C-alpha positions in Angstrom: 87.0 -19.3 38.8 87.6 -17.2 35.7 91.1 -16.3 37.0 92.0 -19.9 37.3 90.8 -20.7 33.8 92.6 -17.7 32.4 95.9 -18.8 34.1 95.5 -22.4 32.9 94.9 -21.3 29.3 97.8 -18.9 29.6 100.1 -21.8 30.4 98.7 -23.8 27.5 99.3 -20.9 25.1 102.8 -20.6 26.4 103.5 -24.3 25.7 102.3 -24.1 22.1 104.0 -20.7 21.5 107.3 -22.2 22.4 106.8 -25.0 19.9 106.2 -22.5 17.2 109.3 -20.5 18.2 111.3 -23.8 18.2 110.1 -24.6 14.7 110.6 -21.2 13.1 113.6 -19.8 15.1 113.1 -16.1 14.5 115.7 -13.6 15.7 114.1 -11.6 18.5 114.7 -8.0 19.6 113.1 -7.4 23.0 112.4 -4.0 24.4 111.3 -2.9 27.9 111.6 0.2 30.1 109.3 2.8 31.6 109.7 5.7 29.1 109.6 5.5 25.3 109.6 1.7 24.8 106.8 1.8 22.2 108.5 4.6 20.4 111.8 2.7 20.5 110.1 -0.4 19.1 108.5 1.5 16.3 111.7 3.3 15.3 113.8 0.1 15.4 111.1 -1.8 13.3 110.9 1.0 10.7 114.7 1.5 10.4 115.1 -2.3 9.9 112.3 -2.4 7.3 113.9 0.6 5.4 117.5 -0.6 5.3 117.0 -4.4 4.8 116.8 -6.0 1.4 115.6 -9.6 1.9 114.7 -10.3 5.6 111.1 -10.1 6.8 110.7 -7.9 9.9 107.6 -7.8 12.1 106.2 -6.0 15.0 102.7 -5.7 16.2 100.8 -2.6 15.2 99.0 -2.8 18.5 100.4 -2.1 22.0 100.6 -5.8 22.7 103.2 -6.2 25.5 101.4 -8.2 28.3 101.4 -11.9 28.7 98.7 -12.4 26.1 100.0 -9.5 24.0 103.4 -11.1 23.6 101.9 -14.3 22.4 99.6 -12.4 20.0 102.7 -10.6 18.6 104.5 -13.9 18.0 101.6 -15.3 16.0 100.8 -11.9 14.2 97.3 -11.8 15.8 96.1 -8.2 15.7 92.5 -8.3 16.7 91.1 -9.8 19.9 88.0 -9.2 22.1 88.7 -10.2 25.7 86.5 -13.1 27.0 86.9 -16.6 28.3 85.0 -17.9 25.3 87.3 -16.1 22.8 90.3 -17.2 24.7 89.3 -20.9 24.4 88.7 -20.4 20.7 92.2 -18.6 20.4 93.9 -21.5 22.2 92.6 -23.9 19.7 93.7 -21.7 16.8 97.2 -21.2 18.3 97.5 -25.0 18.8 97.0 -25.5 15.1 99.2 -22.5 14.2 102.1 -23.8 16.4 102.1 -27.0 14.5 101.4 -26.0 10.9 101.9 -22.2 10.4 104.8 -21.4 8.2 107.5 -19.0 9.3 106.0 -15.4 8.8 109.1 -13.3 9.7 112.9 -13.6 10.1 113.1 -10.8 12.8 110.5 -10.0 15.5 110.7 -6.8 17.4 108.7 -7.3 20.6 107.7 -5.2 23.6 107.9 -6.6 27.1 105.6 -4.7 29.5 105.0 -5.4 33.2 102.4 -4.2 35.7 103.2 -6.3 38.7 105.8 -8.5 40.2 106.8 -11.7 38.2 105.2 -10.5 35.0 108.7 -10.4 33.3 109.4 -14.0 34.4 106.4 -15.3 32.5 107.2 -13.2 29.4 110.8 -14.5 29.4 109.6 -18.1 29.9 107.6 -17.6 26.6 110.5 -16.0 24.6 114.0 -14.9 25.4 115.3 -12.2 23.1 118.6 -12.3 21.2 119.0 -8.6 21.6 117.7 -6.7 24.7 117.0 -3.0 25.0 115.9 -1.1 28.1 114.8 2.5 27.9 114.7 4.9 30.8 113.4 3.5 34.1 110.8 5.4 36.1 108.5 5.0 39.1 105.4 4.2 37.1 103.4 1.2 38.5 105.3 1.6 41.7 102.1 1.2 43.7 101.8 -2.3 42.3 105.2 -3.3 43.6 105.0 -3.6 47.4 108.8 -3.8 47.9 109.2 -0.3 46.6 110.2 0.9 43.1 113.5 -0.9 43.0 111.7 -4.2 42.7 110.0 -2.9 39.5 113.4 -2.0 38.1 114.8 -5.4 39.0 112.0 -7.0 37.1 112.7 -4.8 34.1 116.5 -5.6 34.2 115.7 -9.4 33.9 115.2 -8.9 30.1 118.7 -7.7 29.8 120.1 -10.5 31.9 118.2 -13.1 29.8 119.2 -11.7 26.4 121.3 -14.1 24.5 123.7 -11.6 22.7 123.8 -7.8 22.8 122.1 -5.5 25.2 121.5 -1.7 25.1 120.7 0.4 28.2 121.1 4.0 29.4 124.7 4.4 30.5 123.8 7.0 33.1 121.2 4.9 34.9 122.7 4.2 38.3 120.5 1.2 39.0 121.5 -0.6 35.7 125.1 0.3 36.2 125.0 -1.8 39.4 123.4 -4.7 37.5 125.5 -4.7 34.3 127.9 -7.3 35.5 125.0 -9.7 35.0 124.5 -8.8 31.4 126.0 -10.6 28.4 129.7 -9.8 28.0 129.2 -8.4 24.4 127.1 -5.4 25.5 126.5 -1.9 24.2 125.5 1.2 26.1 122.9 3.6 24.8 122.9 7.3 25.6 126.7 7.2 26.0 127.5 9.9 23.6 124.8 12.2 22.2 125.3 13.3 18.6 125.4 16.9 17.5 122.0 17.6 16.0 120.7 20.3 13.6 117.1 21.1 13.1 115.3 22.2 9.9 111.8 22.6 8.7 110.6 21.3 5.4 106.9 21.3 4.1 105.6 21.9 7.5 107.6 19.0 9.1 110.5 19.4 11.5 113.6 17.2 10.9 116.7 16.7 12.9 120.0 15.8 11.2 123.1 14.1 12.8 125.9 11.8 11.8 126.1 8.1 12.8 128.5 5.4 11.5 130.0 8.0 9.1 126.5 8.5 7.6 124.3 11.5 7.4 121.0 10.7 9.1 117.7 12.8 8.9 114.6 11.9 10.8 111.2 13.6 11.2 111.2 13.3 15.0 112.3 15.6 17.8 114.3 14.6 20.9 117.8 13.2 21.6 116.1 9.8 22.7 114.9 9.3 19.1 118.4 9.9 17.7 119.7 7.3 20.1 116.9 4.8 19.1 117.8 5.3 15.4 121.5 4.8 16.2 120.7 1.5 18.0 118.5 0.4 15.1 121.4 0.9 12.6 123.8 -1.0 15.0 121.3 -3.9 15.2 120.9 -3.9 11.5 124.7 -4.6 11.2 124.4 -7.3 13.9 121.6 -9.0 11.9 123.9 -9.1 8.8 121.9 -6.3 7.0 124.1 -4.2 4.8 123.9 -0.6 5.7 125.8 0.8 2.7 124.2 4.1 1.9 126.1 7.4 2.8 122.8 9.1 3.7 119.5 7.9 5.2 116.3 9.9 5.4 113.8 8.3 7.8 110.2 9.3 7.7 108.9 7.6 10.9 105.2 6.9 11.4 104.7 6.5 15.1 101.5 6.1 17.0 99.6 9.4 17.2 99.1 11.1 20.5 102.6 10.3 21.8 104.1 13.5 20.4 101.9 14.6 17.6 102.0 18.2 16.3 98.9 20.2 15.3 99.1 23.7 13.8 95.9 25.7 14.2 95.2 29.4 14.3 98.8 30.5 14.8 99.3 28.1 17.6 101.2 24.8 17.9 99.4 22.0 19.9 101.6 19.1 21.0 99.6 16.0 21.7 101.1 13.7 24.2 97.8 12.5 25.7 98.3 8.8 25.7 99.8 8.4 29.2 102.5 9.8 31.6 105.0 9.0 34.2 107.6 11.4 35.9 110.4 10.6 33.5 108.2 10.8 30.4 106.7 14.1 31.7 110.3 15.5 32.0 111.3 14.3 28.6 108.2 15.7 26.9 108.8 19.1 28.7 112.4 19.1 27.5 111.5 18.3 23.9 108.6 20.9 23.9 111.0 23.6 25.1 113.5 22.5 22.5 110.9 22.8 19.7 109.9 26.3 21.0 113.5 27.5 21.3 114.6 26.1 17.9 111.6 26.6 15.8 109.1 28.9 17.5 111.1 31.4 19.5 108.4 34.1 19.4 105.7 31.8 20.7 104.8 31.7 24.4 104.4 28.5 26.3 101.2 27.0 27.8 100.9 23.7 29.6 97.8 21.5 29.9 98.8 18.9 32.5 96.9 16.3 34.4 97.6 13.6 37.1 100.4 11.2 36.8 98.8 7.9 38.1 100.1 4.7 39.7 102.9 6.5 41.7 101.8 5.3 45.1 103.6 7.0 48.0 105.9 9.1 45.7 103.0 10.9 44.0 103.2 14.0 46.1 107.0 14.3 45.6 106.8 13.9 41.8 103.9 16.3 41.3 105.5 19.0 43.4 108.8 18.6 41.6 107.0 19.2 38.3 106.3 22.8 39.3 109.9 23.8 39.0 109.9 22.6 35.3 107.0 24.7 34.1 107.5 28.1 35.7 108.6 29.4 32.2 105.0 29.2 30.9 102.5 32.0 30.3 99.9 29.8 31.9 99.2 26.3 33.3 95.9 24.4 33.0 95.6 21.5 35.4 93.2 18.5 35.5 92.8 15.9 38.2 93.0 15.7 42.0 96.7 15.0 42.3 97.6 18.1 40.3 95.2 20.2 42.3 96.5 18.7 45.7 100.3 18.9 45.0 101.3 20.8 42.0 99.0 23.9 42.4 100.1 24.6 46.0 103.7 24.3 44.9 103.1 26.8 42.1 101.5 29.2 44.7 104.8 28.9 46.7 106.7 29.9 43.6 104.5 33.0 43.2 102.8 31.6 40.2 99.2 31.6 41.3 97.9 34.1 38.8 98.7 31.8 35.9 97.0 28.7 37.1 93.6 27.4 35.8 92.4 24.2 37.5 89.5 21.8 37.0 88.5 18.2 37.5 87.1 17.9 34.0 89.3 17.9 30.9 86.4 19.2 28.8 86.0 22.1 31.1 89.7 22.9 30.9 89.5 22.8 27.0 86.7 25.4 27.1 88.8 27.5 29.6 91.8 27.3 27.4 89.7 28.4 24.3 88.5 31.4 26.3 92.1 32.2 27.2 93.2 32.0 23.6 90.3 34.1 22.4 91.2 36.7 25.1 94.9 36.8 23.8 94.3 36.8 20.1 97.5 38.8 19.5 99.7 36.1 20.9 100.9 32.7 19.5 101.4 29.8 21.8 103.1 26.4 21.9 100.7 24.3 24.0 101.6 20.9 25.5 98.9 18.4 26.5 100.3 15.6 28.8 99.2 13.3 31.6 98.0 9.8 32.5 94.9 8.3 30.9 92.9 6.7 33.6 89.5 8.5 34.1 91.1 11.8 32.8 90.8 11.7 29.1 92.7 14.9 28.5 92.4 14.5 24.7 88.9 15.9 25.2 90.5 19.2 26.2 92.4 19.2 22.9 89.2 18.0 21.0 87.6 21.3 22.1 90.3 23.3 20.3 90.8 21.4 17.0 88.8 21.5 13.8 86.8 18.4 12.8 89.3 17.1 10.3 92.1 16.9 13.0 90.0 15.5 15.8 90.0 12.0 14.2 93.8 11.8 15.0 93.2 12.0 18.7 93.5 8.9 21.0 90.5 7.0 22.2 88.0 8.1 19.5 86.4 4.7 18.8 82.6 4.3 19.4 83.3 2.2 22.6 85.7 4.8 24.0 83.3 7.7 23.2 80.5 6.0 25.0 82.7 5.3 28.0 83.9 8.9 28.1 80.4 10.3 27.7 79.2 8.1 30.6 82.2 9.3 32.7 81.6 13.1 32.0 77.9 12.7 32.7 78.7 11.2 36.1 80.8 14.2 37.2 
């Protein structure tokens, strides 16, 4: 019964949302993908805000990318407690807003996320973007797509097909190359040519510098994907009629913590990527972590704290086993979760890596084991990566064991509700 009520109210909300969009006519940038879509959204939003002079730019500060989330983003609703009662109240509020709310922004940067087949159809029926962007595709959520992972990719590609003007997509993605004849004619390809990047460190922050559109660009993020997102943002600014006239831009991005946050503590560098994980995001984070170590901390040794990649269905064993070949450069590997233990650990044994493995089913226990390891090797400095999926793992608790109090507040899932949920979970183990 609740599901029928929810679906009915969702259709009502869609109707009034389309009225509001028809009245206000914002220019919409839509972003989807499997890896990096939230980071891409944040970078594009912040670049546009920093280079524009008169247009109002908006993106939700929340991870609102579902059916309801997209509607919340359109109406700048940033707080919501899920319940049927609240949904009824929200429907009445949106009815009034759709008819009387003034235009709140000129450009909306929105994220389109899908968990199951046909989600994208609904999102696009709410709002078609003018400019569409798709980041790297991956096998995440493939267990929810019974027709195999290509069905998931096809649903993602619908955003580019529906985009009214330009589209940006990874040029080396074989699936999207097959689909690009369906995209708007005036398209662009991201990742086509990676810029030459230099790294520097200032006041404890790492910057990368490169040239784009005959301009010198500096940004406080690591990774080629972030230079690409910045380049796309500058191209979009031109498409929107924003004058990009300066010869040099220095972008200080404020991204959501726990996606690639750096903590320095006791001669070690902790890299916090504890929000979630998929095979492609895992490979990307490993690549960027090795890049940081090579460029900035060449005398440090590597440690990995890795836990299960979830929602992979039948390909879980393959993806976890392949991961072993990416991490054999480490001085040690700490694993959490049954999938890692079942597939990654035996593969590391095959690679003669058994003596460096520390496994557990509890992230708190792994955090304590890691602290014992660091205490035992006090003469060494380490770059330590924390990465994996979030469901019933809570690997941020391993990092929590290692950080001082003033840094723990920056970890993911630290609200009172989350703390209670995690405490109940760990007590049940």
